[in-house]
N, C-alpha and C positions, 0 to 999 in steps of 0.2 A: 942932314938928318943927324939926331944927337946919337952920341956913345950908346947912351942907354936903349932908343929907340933901334940901333941898328942890332943890340944883344937880342933884344926882344925881337926881333924880325928873325935872327939866324937861329933861336931857340924858341921857337911859339910855343911849345910842350912844357920848358921850364918856367915861362913867364906863367902860362897858365895854372900850372901847380902852385906858383907863388903866392896864386889866390887863395890857396889854404887859410894863409894868415887873417883875411879878410872874412872867410866863414867863420874861423875860430871866432871874431871881433862881433860878429852880428850875433852867433846862438848864445855868447855868453851874456852879453847885452840882452836880448829876450828873455833869457831865465832869469836876468834880475829885475828886466820889468815886470814881467808877468809873477814875478812871487815876490813884489814889493811891496804887497798887502798881505797874500796870503802866507808870508811867511814874518812877515812883521805884525801880526795881529797880536801875538803872544804880547808885546809890550804896551798894547793897549789895556791890559788885562785890569789894570786898577781903574781905567777910565770908565769900561764898559760894566765893571762891576758896581760902580758907583752909579752911572746912569740907566743902567738897565735892570738894576737891583739883582743880581746874578749871586747865586752862588759858586762856588770852587768847581764843583762838579758842571754847573752850567757851563761855566768859561770854558772847561774843557770838550765839552760837547760842543759850542760855537766853533774853538779853534780847530777840533777836527771835521767838522761840515765840509768844507771846502776838500776833504780828502776821501769823502766816503764812496761818491763815484767813480773816482779812478780807483777803485776794486776791482770793477770789470770794464773803467774806460779804458785802462791802459794797455788793458789786451785787446780790444777794439783799436786803438790809435794802433798799437805793433803792427795789427795785422792791415791796417789803411797804407803806414809808412812802408812796409815791404810792396805794396801795390802802386804806390802815389807817389807823387813827388814831395818832398820835404817841405817844401816852400809853403805850399797850398794848405797841408795839414796842421801845421804848425802855426803858420798864418791867420788861419781860420778859428785855429783855438786860444790863440791869442785875444783876437777880436770878440769870442765869446766872452770872454772873462772881461774884458774892458765893459760889453754891453750890461753884463749881470752885475758888475758893480756901480755902474750908475742906476740901475734901477734900483738896488739895493740902499741907495742914498736918500731915497723918498720912500722906504717902507716904513711901517708904522710902530714896530719893535723887535720885540725878540723871535718869536716863532718864523715872521716874513722873513728875518734876517738869516735865520738858518737856512730856509728854503732856497734864497738867493744864492748863497754858498755853496749849495748842491749844486746849482748850474757855474759856477764858478769854477767847481771839480771839474767839469765834464770839459769847459776849454783847456783846462791846466794839466789835462791828462796826454796832451800832445806834446806838450813842450818840453817835457824831462826826454821822453825817448827818440823824441825828433830831433832835439838838439847834439843829443847824444849821437845818434847815427849819422848826421851828416858829417859832424865832426872825425867819427871811426874810420868814414868811408874818402877822405881825403887824406887823413895822417899814416903813414906807416907805422909799425910796432916799435922803432927805433927811437918816436916823437910820439906816439898817442898817447904814452901815458901822461906827460906834460902836458898835450894838448888837451886831453880831457879834463884833468886835474883844472886848468885853468878853465875850462867850459865850465865844470861843475862849480867852480868857485864863484860863477853869478849867481848861483842861490843863496848864500850866507851874506853873499854882496851887497844883494837887492834886501835881505832879511835883515843886515846893518842896518843901511840905508833907510829900510823901513822905521827899524826900531829907534832910530835918532829923530827921525821926521813925523812917522804918525803920531806921537804922543804929544807932539808941539802943539801939530794940527787939531787933536782934538781938544786939548787945552784952550786952545785962541779960538777955536770956532764949532768944537762940538763933534762926535765921534763921525755925525754923518759924513764930512768933509775929507775922513781918512778914504771913505769909500770913494770919492767924486778923485781925488789924487790915484786912489789904485787904480783906477779905471783908464785915465789918463795917462799914464804910465804902460800899462797892459797895451793899448791902442798905438803908443810909440813903438812899442817892442814889436808889433805885430808888422806895421808900415815898416820897420828897415828891416826885417828878416824878407819880407815878401818884396820888398826892393831890390836887395842885393845877394840873397841866395842864388847860388848856381849848381849844378851836380857836377862832378869833379870829372876832367876829360874823359878819361875811358868810359863815362856813362854817358857822353854828351851825344855820340854816334846813333841816328837811328838803328833800330834794331829790332828784331820780330820779339815781341814778350813770348817769354819762354812759357809754354804749356803747360797748364795747372794741372794739379795731381787731381785724380779723384779725391769729392770732400771725405769719404770715410778715409782713405789713404791720409789725406790731409790730415784728421783729427786723431788716429793713429798716431802719427809724428810727434804732434803736440803732447801728447799723452804721454810720450816715451821721454821726449824731453824733459818734461816734469818730474818723472821718475830716478832720471839720471841722477849719480852719485855726487858728480860735480853740481849740476842746478840743487841739489840738496843741500850741499855746501854752503852756496852762494846765497840760498833763501835761509837758513838759519843764520847766517852770521847778520845778513841785510836787515832781517826782522828785528834783532838784538839791538843793531848800533844803531836803527831808524830811531828807536824805542829813547834810546840815550839823548838822539839829537833833540826830539818832541819832548821830551824830559827840562833839559836844557831851556827852548823856547819859552814852556809854560812855566816851569820854578823859576827860574833865575831871579826875577824882578821880585816875585814873593818871597823866597826863601830870604835873600838878603835883606827885606825893607821888615821880613817879620822876627826873623832869629839872628839876624846879626845887625839888626838895628839901625841899619841906612836907610837915606831919604829915598823917596819913589826916585827923584831924579837922577840921583847917583846910582842906584839900582837898576836903572833903565841905562845908564851909559856901562855899567859893568856886562848887560847885554847884549850891546851895540860892540864893545870889547872882544867879549865872546864869540860873536858870532864874525869879527873880522879874523880874529885867529883860524876860525873854523874856514874861510876864504884861503888864508895863508896855509891851512895843513892842506886843504884840497890840492892845491899847486904843488907844494913841497913834498908830499907823502906821495903823489903819483907820480912827480918825477924820479924821486928814490926807487919807487917801483921800477921804471924802466931801467934801471943799473945793478939792482938787486939780484942777485945772482939765485937767489931762492924763491923766487917768483913773485910775480903782485900778491898773490892771497895771504903771501908770510907778511905782507905791508899791515894789510886788513887783521890779521891774526893781531899781532904788534896792538895794534889800535884798541884791540878789544881788553887786551892786559891794562893797558893804558887807562882806560875808562873805568875798569875794573876798579883800580886803585884809588881813582878820583871820586867815585861813587861812595868808595869805603871812608874816605876822608871824612865826607860831609855826615857821614852818621855820626861821628866821636864829636865829643866837647870841640873839638877845633874847630867844626862846621859853623860855631856860632863866632868865631872869631872872623871880625870883617876881615882882616889880612890875608888871614889863609881863605876862606869862603870865596872871597874874590877871584885868589891867587888860580884856588880849584877850578871853578867855574870857566875861569879863561882857557886851564889845560882840558876842561871836558869840550869846550868850544874847538879845540885845535885838534882833538884826537875824535870827539864825539861827533864832529860836524866833518872834519877833514877827511876819513875815512872813506867816504864816498868817491874821493878821485878814483885811487888804485882799483877800487871794487866795481866801478860800473867798465873800467878799461876791462878787467877780468870778465866779466861780464859778455862785452861787446866780443874779445877775442876769443870766448868759449862756446859762443852759439855757432851753431851748422851753418853751412854756407846759404845764402837765401831767405834764413830766418834770423838776421838780427834783430828785426826788428820785432818780430815776436818775442825772442829770448829777452830784451831788453823788456817790452813791456809784461811780460811773465813776473820776471824779477820783482819790477817795480811794484807789480800789482800786489805781490806777496807783502813788499814793503808795506803796503797803505793798509793791510789789516792792522799791523802796528800801529801805523800813525792813525787809524781812527780810534781805535780801541784804548789808547796809551793815556793822551792826555784827560780824556774825562774818568779814566781808572785812579790816574793821578791825584787828580782833583776829588774824587770821592773819598781816596785813603787820608787826604789832607783835613777833609772835612769830618770824615768818622772820629778820626785818631788826635784831629789839633796839632799833628806832628807832620813835620816832614822827611822824618826818618823811614817809615815803611814806603816811602814812596821811592826814595833814593836807594833802599832796600831790595825793591821788586826791580828796579835796571839793575842792579847790579848781580842779582840772582838769574835774571834772564842770560845776561850777558856772558855770565859764569857757566850757564849749560849748556849756551851756544859754544862757546868756546871749546868744553869738554866735549860736546857731539862732533865738531868738526876735525879737532884733532886727533879724535879716537878714529873716524873714519879714514883721516888721511894716516893714520898709521896701519890700518887693513889694507888699502889700496895699495901700499909699499911692499906688502910682504904680510900682513896678518900679525907683526909685532913690532915694536919699537925697533929702530935701528940703534946701535950700540956704540958706533962708529962713523 
């Protein structure tokens, strides 16, 4: 018997807990695979506008279509995750994405494609909270921020890969081929998650199901969670920053192409770089929050300040400079996408016992309101004004308002007035 085998036999619990890195890997991969098309569709903007004869507002609506069903779907997914094994909830959701995208590759035009993306959104509702809950249950607080940051990096990694691959496929084989590729990626993610997911050791032993409270009590508990000051702070910050994230996805290529006079290919590469910076940000900022004495939400607050500064620069004449615009958009990628790592860790840790899934679903469903409304709104502003400045101004104002509200609420919580020392 080898020394490694003897060590595992002597410490079976330790060997089991080392499996957490496998869980982290499959959760990250499934997130990237499921979001490959959904998050990468922004890079298809020029192709879809040309091939389907779309306005910027119609393009924004198409991008937000996959995010509409999660408004309610995330709450349903959160409830399912509190009652059932994440393996099947996430796995079946990713399978639904694959089937819907496969069907979408043969639909005749814009409106049927919108309907297909609604179905994609139903499946996508399970992946974010399900993977987050899996990782949170396997890692303790000393490593949870880093682990959640790596797991959440799956979304911008999938988006970066989609942003790099999907335009190439659309140019070579047409936009329908991109849905086929997205469906195959989601199917692979489902197979990996269902094949390798396990519950942590403390949850594998057979046990009696905990008695469920009466329905009225369950509903009251959820309403109270919605009204908690800590949840209000979470929802305001999340909605503002997810809006910036959406703005980076839909506006980067168009802004660089029309305002900074970059070619479509170069602008697409900048979007890839911004998405990659977001992946790095999700890991680095979450790891920083593990060690920050001021708490995880202080990291989120810093990200809000950073994106306000970045969007402000894009509203000035400097935003027309290719070098400055590219640099700022990568900056916005790092902070405007990277915020999600420490934010979602904060949500998981702030949740009441036994309601982690619902808390994640609730916070993410509020984000979905912004995800659905912001892309078409930004597109409409661009169509009506002929300028990107109003769109960046809206994102900056939303973030500034959320920052002011959450900062004021935190001061009131600490004693009704700002600390002086």
